[in-house]
Each structure stands twice: as C-alpha cells, then as structure tokens.
N, C-alpha and C positions, 0 to 999 in steps of 0.2 A: 360562784363566779370569782374570777381572779381580779385583784386590784392591780393597777399599773400606774404608779406615780399620780399624775394628774388625769389619768385616763378615766373615762366614765363608761361603764357598761350598762346600757338601759335594760330594765326588766322586760321580759317577753310580753308581759301584760300591757305595757305601755306602747307597744308597736301597733301599727295599723294592720288589722287582720286582713284587710283586702289587699295589702301590699305584699303579703307573705308569698314565698315561692317554695315549693317542695325542693329539697336539696338535689335530688336526682334531676329534676326538671331544670334547675338553674345550671347545673354542670353540663347538661346536654345542650342547652341553648348557648352557653359560653363556648363550648367546643365548636359549635356551628359557626359562631362569629369568627373564631380563630381560624377555622379551616377556610372561611371565605377569602381570607387575605394572606395567609401564611403557608409556606411550603412545609409539609409535615416533617420531612426527614433531612432538611438542610442542616449543614454543620455550623451555620452562622448563629451566634447567640441571639436570643430574644431578651430585650432589656425590660425590666419592670420598674416603674417609678413608684417606690414604696415610701410613704410618709409615716405609716403606722396608724392612720385613721381607719375608720371602719371600711370605707370604700377600697382603699389600696390594700388593706390587710386581706379582705376577701379576694381581691384580685390576685394577690400573691398565692394564696392557697389554690385557687382555681387554675392559675397559670402553671403552677407546679405540677398539678395533676395532668394537665394537658401535655406539658413537656415530657413527663414520664411516659405517657402513652405513645408519644410521637418521636421520642428520641432527640428532642431539641435541647441544646444548652440553654440555660436560663440564668440570668444574672440580675440581681436587684440593686438599684441605685437609690440612695437616700440623700436628698438635699438638706443640709443643715443651714438654714437661712440665718441662724444666730439671732432671731428676733424675739425668742421667748427664753426665759431662764432655764427651762427644762429641755431645750431642743437637743442638746448633746446626749442626754439620757434617752430621749425618744429615738435618736439614731442608733444608740447602743441596743435598744430593745429590738429594732428592726434587724440588726445584725444577729441578735440571739435567735430571732424567729428563723432567719435564713439558715443559721447553723443547725437548728433543729430539723429543718427540711433537707439539709445537705446541699444547700445552694450558696453560691458565692455572693458576697455582698460588699458594696463599697459605699462609703459616705463621702459626699462631695460638699465641702463647705463653701458658702457664699461669703467671700472675704471682701474687705475694702469698705469705704464709707457708704452709708445708706442714705437715700434722699429724704429730705424733710417732708416733701409732698409727693404724692403719687407712688407711695410705697408698694401697694399691692401689684400695680402694673410693673414696677421695676423688679419686684421679686419674681413675678411670672417670667419676665424676659431672662433674668439671671438663671432661673430654674431650667428653662428650655435650652439656654446656651450650654450650661454645664452638662445637661443630659445628652445633648447632641454631640458635644466634643468627646464625651466619654464613650458614647455608643460607637463612634467612629474609631476611637483608639482600641476598642475591644473587638472590632470587626463586625458589629451589628448594624442593622439599618432600620429596625423596627423597635419602637418604644411603646410599651403598654401603659396606659393611664386608666385610673379607676373612676372616670366621670360616669355619673348615673343620669337617669331621667330627671332627677331633682335638679341637676346642674343645668339641664336644658330650660327648665322652668325658671330657675334663678336668673339665667342670662336674659331671657325675655323680659322678666320683671325689672331687671337692671336697666335695660334699654328703654323701657317705658318710663323709667324714672329719670332718664336723661343720660345714662352711661353709654359709652361706645363699645362695650364689650361684645365680642362675637360669641355665637353659640358653638359649643364643641361639636365636632363631627365624628362619626364612627371611624373614618379613615381619612387622614389628611397629611399633607407635608408638614414638617416642622415649621413653626411660624417665625423662626429666626434665620437671618441671612448675614453672612455666608455659612455660619456654623452649622445650620440645619440642612445643608445641601445633601441630597440623596438620603435623608433621614425621614422616616414616616412615623406618625403617631396612630396607634390603633386603640380604640376605646370600646372593648367588647362588652361593657356593662351599661352602655348608654340607654338601653331600653329597660333597665332594671331599676326599681325603686330602692333608695337608700334603706328604707325600713326593711325591705326583703333581705338585703345583705346583712343587716344587723341581726335579724332573726336567724339567718343562716349561721352567723358567727356564734350567737347565743346557744344555739343547739349543739355547738361543738365546744362550748365553754371557753371560747376564745375572746379575750379582752381587746380593746382598741384604745387609741389615744384620742382625746378630745382637745383640739387646739383652742385655747381661749379666744383667739382672733376670730373664730367662727361666730362668736357671740358679741363681738365688739361692733356696736352700731356706728362707729366712726367710719366703717368701711361699707361700701355699697353692697357687697355680696352678703354681709351679715344682715344688713337692713332688708334686703330682698328675701333672705331665708326666713327672717322673723315675720315679714309680711305674709309670705306664702303659708307659713305655719299657722297663722291666724285666719286664713281665708278658707272658705269652703269650696272654692273653685280651683281647678287645676289648669294651668296654662297649657294650651294645645302644644304638644311636642312638635307638631309639624311646622310651627313658626320658627324657622331657623335662619331668618334674615339677619342683616347686620353687617358691619364692616369686617373684613378679614385681612390678615397680613398677606395672604395669597388670594386676591379676589378671584372668584370664579372657580373654586375648588369643587366643581360639579362635573358630571360625566356627559355634559352636552357635547354632541359630536362637533369636531372642528370642520370648517369648510374645506372641501376638497382642494388640494393643491398647497395646503399649508406645509412649509418646509423651512429648513435652516440652510442658509447659503454658505457653502464651504465651511470653514472653521472660524469665520470672522464674527460669529455671534449675531448675524443678521436674520431676523425672522421675516419670511416672505409669506404674507397672508392674503386670503381672499376677503372681499368686502362683507360677506354675510356673517359678521362676527356678533357675538353677544357682548353686552357692555363689559361683563366681568372678564371675558376672554381678551378684549382689547386692553383692559387695565393690566392684566397679567402680562401681556406682550410688552407693554411699556416697562414694567418692572424688570422683566427677565432680560430683555435686550439692553436696557439701560444699566443693569446691575445695581439698581436702587431698591429701597425698602418701603418708601412712603407712597401709598397708593394715590393715584390722581383723583381729583374730585369728580363726583357724578356729573355735575354741570359741564365740566370740560370734556368728559367722555361722550356725553350725549351730543355735544356740538360736533365732535369729530365724526361720530357715527352718522349724523345727519348729512355731513359733507360727503361721506363715503357712499351713502344711499343715493345721493344725487349724481354720483359718478364723476364728480369734478376732480381735476388734478389739483393737488395742493401739497404744501410742505408745512408741517407744524411740529412744535416741541411740546412734550408732555412728560412729567415725572422723570426727567433726565434722559428721555428718549427722543429721537428724531423720527418723524413719520413722513414718508414720501409716498403719495398716492399717484399712480400713473396707470391709466386704463383700468384694468380689472385686478390690479395687484397693489397691495400695500406693503411697503418695506419698512420695518421697524428696526432701528439700530441705535447705538450709543450717540447721544447728542454731542456733536464735535466740540462745542465750547465747554463741556464739563471739565476737561482736563485743565482748563485755564482757571477754574475755580478751586483747584487744589484737590480734586477728588481722586486723581490718579497719580499719586506720589511715586518717585523713583524708589525701588525696593531692591535691596541686596538679597540674592537668592541663596539660601544655605544649601550646601551640597546634600543631595539625596533626601531632602525634606520637601514635602508638598506644601505650597503656600497659595493663597488666593490674592490675585491682583485686580484691583478696580472692580471687585464684586462680580467679575464676568469670566475670568480665566483661572483655571487651576494649573499650577506650574510645578514642575520638578526638574531641578538641574542635576545632571549626572557629574558635573565638575564644579569646582569652586570658583570664586571671583567673578560671578555673573551678576549683572544688575539689570532690572527691567524698568522701563520708563515709557511714556507715550511716544508714538511715532511722530507726532506733530513737530514740524520743523527739522526733521532729520531724514526725510525721504531720500535726499541726495547722497546720504552716507550708506545706503543699502547697496549690496552687490547689484550689478546691472540686471541679472536674471530676475531678482526679486522686485526690482523697480518695474519691470515689464509685467510680472504677475500681478502687481498691485493695481494695474490699470483695469483689471477685470472687476474690481470691487467699486461700489459707489464712492464717489469722491468724498462725501461727507463722513463715510465710515472709516476712512483711512487714518485720520489724525489720532483716533483713540485706540488703534491697534498696539499690541505690545511690541516693544523694541528691546533687543538684548544688546548690552554693551559688555564685552569681555575685558579681561585684565590687560589686553594688548591695545585696547581702544578701538577694536573692530565692532561694527554694528551689523545686526541681522534681525530679520523678523521671523520668529520660529514657526509661525503658521504658514509661511511661504517656503520654508526650507525642508528638505528631506534629510532625515538622520541628524537633526539638530540636537546638540547636547542638552537643550531645554525642551522637555516634552510639555505640550500644552493641550488642555481640554477646555473647549468653550462650554460654559455652564448654562448657556441660554436655553438649549434644547431640553435638557433634563429638567431644568427648573420650570420651563413652560409646560411640559407634559404633566409634571406634578401639580402645577397651579391650576391647570384646566381639567383635572380629574381623569386624565388619560392613563394613569398608573393605578390600577385597581387591585393588584396582587403583587406580592413580594417578587415573583418571577418576572414581572413586567419591568422591574428596575434594571435588569441585566442588559437590556438592549441599548441603553444610553449611559449607563454608569461607568463604562470603561472607555468611552470615546465621545467625541463631540460631533461626529458626522451622523447624518441620517438621510434616508430617502423619504419620498412622500408617504410610502407605506408605513414608516415608523410613526408618523403623526396622525394619519387619517384612518 
C-alpha cells in the first residue's frame, strides 16, 4: 500500500465483510445512478467535488470511467479550506490524481477570516458557494459529491443529539442562494457503505487522505461517527427528515394550476399544498434563504384549508388568499429594510438583484433599484401595464435608471437594454423536486416565463 502524507489506508482485514461490494457491481450501480439524472452525451462538463478522502477518491475513479464511456467532460474541484496544516498538499495530491487520469483539476481556496464558532457549518456553506460559482463559470450545472450511506446514518444521529443538520439526498438543488441557482448536486454513492468504497480502493492499491477533523470530537459529525462506530445498530436510511435549505425537495405533485404570473416573480398556487411546498414558495417568491418556522406554516395551511380570504407575511414573502387561489410575492416592505439596495449594472455581466432577478445590461451606466416611490417616473405605457399586477407586488419590482436620468421597468418593456430573468420559477421547481433530470433544467434555465404545463 502507498503512503500519502497524513493519509491512512486501512487494511482489508479491518473492513466490514458484509459491507464489501464487488468492483463490477459497484461500477454498474454507480453508472445506473448517473444515468438516472444525467444526459449521457451532453457537452456540458460534470463537476466532481474531490477532497482526497476515500469517498470522493472512489467517486473520482467511478465518475472518470462513466465519463469515458459516455463522452462527457469531467472536471474535479478541490476546496482548500485552509483549516489543516496539510490541506495545500492534499489539494496537490488531488491534482496529481487528476493528471494521472487525464482530467482537468482546479483548487478553490476558502480565503478570509474563519468564524470562532459554527466552523463546520460555515465551511460547508463556503464549500457550496465556491463549487456553485465555479461550476457556473465552467458551464456545468451538476456537481457530484461522494456522500455515502454512512453520511445518512451520521445525519440522523446528529439530529437525535440536537443538531439541525439535514440528510443528504441523492439529487437536490445546491443549498446556497443565489450562488447555487440552476446548480444541482448528485450523490450517486448514497446507497453504498464507506467500508465498501475503501475495500474497492484497497483492491486497486489506491490510498486516500484521512482528515484529522473526522476524529475531532469537538464537532458533532465526529461525535456521531464515533458513536455509530461503537454501536451494533444501523440507523434506518429511510429516515431522511430534518430541515433543508430548500424545504420540500421531494417529487410530490404540485396542485393543478400552479404557475408563475408574467415575469414579476409571483407564484400563483392552489390550496392543496404540502407544508414544504408552501415553505419553498415563500423563499422563492421572496428571494430569501431562511425557511419559515413549522408553526407559522401550519397556521397558514389551516387558514387555506378553511377557504378564508387572508393576507399574511412569512419569510420575506406576502401571501394573498382569495377564493381558490393563493398568490405569493415579495413582501412590499422588504425594500425599506435595505434588502434591495441600488446596484450598478456592469456591462455584459450577469448579476443577481434582490435574490429574485438575474440581470444583464447590454450597455453601461445602468442602475437597478426598487420601483417603490418611482411609479410616476415610468413611461405611460409601462404605468398602464403595471396595473395588471397586484398592487403589493409593484414596489419590489426592478427599476432601471440610465445615465440620462430616465427610468423604466425592464420586465414591462420590449427590447430593453437590460435583460431580466425572474428566478422564482426555476428555484421553485428545483425546491419542490420537479426537476429530476439534467434535461429538465432547460425548460426554465433560459427564461422566466412558464405555462401551467411547465409546473404541473
């Protein structure tokens, strides 16, 4: 066996015999998971999150083989958190592995100050942000991660100990916003035991890195891993409850008639919603990231079930129930709390404004700001068009001011020099599990409009 710095290669004899998988069987099952969600011959690169640990190292070999057979570009990304003395060398080892396989590799450093508390959660968010930003820069939409069945067990054990960590899912949207827009995470090894992967690597005389943090009981995951290792029972993998950055990432069907109203980012829903679907609607229409509390959601759902008209605010969103329709939009007062700051738009660069709109200006000297207080500055035709939208939704719409001091609303204008895509629809579809395959992304990734058929 090879040595690798602080890496530790476990002897085959120490592995759990029952967890071993035959190499051909593992590769076949892996390919099946990949084929379930990815287009075989797309030219878009697939990204691999490669840390150098046993799980991600096995993932890299398996993904390399799948990409060879299917003609897909494959790029490995290594996050150097800078939290361990050997992290730079670990990243170099990942680069050497990719060079051996003939695959492109990039190291992405997590720079800046690190928090004194909550370090694992901060590192996770930083990792996802770096991966999502780089995936988009490279033209990819799917990031592979090497989570295993052991990670499912650890997440459940951590929640039972009081943590709020969520369970990893086989296919899910990136958990960061807005960096993770249109980016998905695929975990094709989620039903495989870590011991089986280490056995698979040992049979190939491939070493891996052991991060000391995995044994540091100051952290909840290390404590859960230690407790599970000492237990004779295995946590049922079916227990995948817990909070999620995108509540409701399940494939439960949406009520008929769910749609997006024009390009204004207003979700029009039917009352027969699941709790997690309502939570997702609030985040997506509001452009926010903090999920509403269960108690608040249940209160809204009870009022909806009674069929009563009401207006409520929740997680930065405004909910208007009238008859059999619920409209969810940006809460009008949010801009007064400084959440929608004026933003200069760089020419030909895509930016996100207010967590809800993706904008690209074809000319320079453009500024976007909330429409609130400026309706009278719009051209008369746009003022008339504005009347078709709910009054409460209007203040939070984007307003463009050019270098001549002229104002216009780009979602109401044809051929405007600032192109706008409402992100509410794509985000809502991702959050509610309606995007199950790479090809499904194409229907909303290029525009913000949709018909009822796009959602239902």
